[in-house]
C-alpha positions, 0 to 999 in steps of 0.5 A: 118250283113249277114254271108258271109261264111268266118270264123270269128276270135273268141276271145275264142281261148286258149292262149297256142295255140298262143305260138310257142313251139320251141320258147326259153325263154328269157335269163334273165329268164333262168339264174334265173332258173339256180341259183335257181336250184344250190341253191337247190342242195347246200341246200341239200348237206348242210343238208346232211353234218349237219346230218352226222356231228351230227351222227359222234358226237353222235357216238363219245359220245357213244364211249367215254361213253363206254370207260369211263364205261370200265375204271371205271370197270377196276379200280374197279376190279384192286382195289379189286384185290389189296385189296385181294393181300394185305390181302394175303400178296402179297404186291408187286403185290398189290403195282403194282395194286394200282399204276395202279389204280392211273394211270387211276384214281388218285382220286379213293376213298381209293387207295392212302391210300392202296398204302401207307399201302402196302409200309409200309409193304414192307419196314417193311418186306423187306429181308435184302441184304446179303453182301457177305463175302469178299474173302481174297486174300493172300498177294503175296510173294514178297521176291523173287522179292525184292531179284532179285531187290537187286541183280540187284542193287548190280550187277550194282554197281559192273559193272557186266552188264550181271548179272544186265540185267539177274536179272532185266529181270527175275524180270520184267518177274515175276512182270512187274509192280514192280518198273518199272521206277527204273528198266528201268533206271537200264536196261538203264545203264546196256545195255549202259555200256555193249555196250561200253565195247563190243566196246572198250574192246572186239572189238565186234562192232556188239554186242556193237551196239546191246546193245546200240540199246537196251539201247535206248528203255529205254532212250536217249544215251549220246554223248559218247555212240552215237558217239561210236555207229555211228563210229562202224557202219562206221567201219563195213561198211568200212570193208565190202568194204575191198579188193573189192573197195578201194575207198569206204573203204578209204572213210569210214575209213577216217571218223573213224580214226581221231576220234577213231583211236584205234577202232578195230574189230575182225581182230585186225586192228585199224581204223587208220591202216585200213585207212592207208592200204585202202589208200595204196590199193587205190594207188596200184589200181591207179598205176595198171590203169597207173594213176601214179601221183594220185597213188603217192599222195595216197602213200604220205598220207599213209607214213604220217600216218606211215613209210612202206618201201614197200610203200616208194618203191611204191611211188618212182616208181609212182613218176618216172612214173609220171615224165616220163608220163608213162600210164601203170605200168612196168612189173617188178613193180607189184602193191601191195595190202594189205591183212587183 
């Protein structure tokens, strides 16, 4: 065949020249290559980790071996030093060394026997404990205390309350713990009885109340002592209103007079007389205010306690003015006010 001059395709052209360089590989092949790459990386990491762990274990083994060697050296050294201490008589220090060796290596040859020998030596040569000689404390001389106690008992039996109190209080100051319960009982009786005597025999109401209050520190007051203490307090309160407020004075003495009419203070006036005079004073006050009928009632009460001509005249005047309905007292009949 003749050559027409056109180029003829040749089957000898390389295959690479037939591939488009911009063409991407198929999707399946790309995923396969990615997995292979990741697997390779993981394999490298695993190999590195195994190598590192092997190195770590090797390092631990080396360190443990070194420590074991050091312990062996320390044990041997302390054992030898303990033997030397034992030979020189320093048994306490040798004991400490052998105990330390046993702590590190209980099976160390000979250490148990050596420790036993040291303990025997320590027990044999131990310094005996010196027992101090007790100091002899002289027996306290209680003759003065006993004498005060005996005197206090005798004073109490004789009714000498102040002497009883003085002796027992001195005893308590010298020896607070001496027969404390008995002394408390004796002081209670002494203060209680002295308080009653002050109120009933000496007209010393304040002093009696004080003693009875002290007695309560040692025991409960009986009914008689408690009532005297209460009525004395009411008497003193009523007296504080004397000449100032007859209503209050009459009120307080009305509570005292029916029970202890003869109760008296330093003025010498009994509770009954105080009550009568307080009523008269209240009646006079009502008369001055022109309250004649009320005043007459108070005068009647006062006369029922005891006769008094002055009060009888005041009652007559009050009754007349009450009947007349007068509101003011007459000029020639001034109100009477009792004075203590």
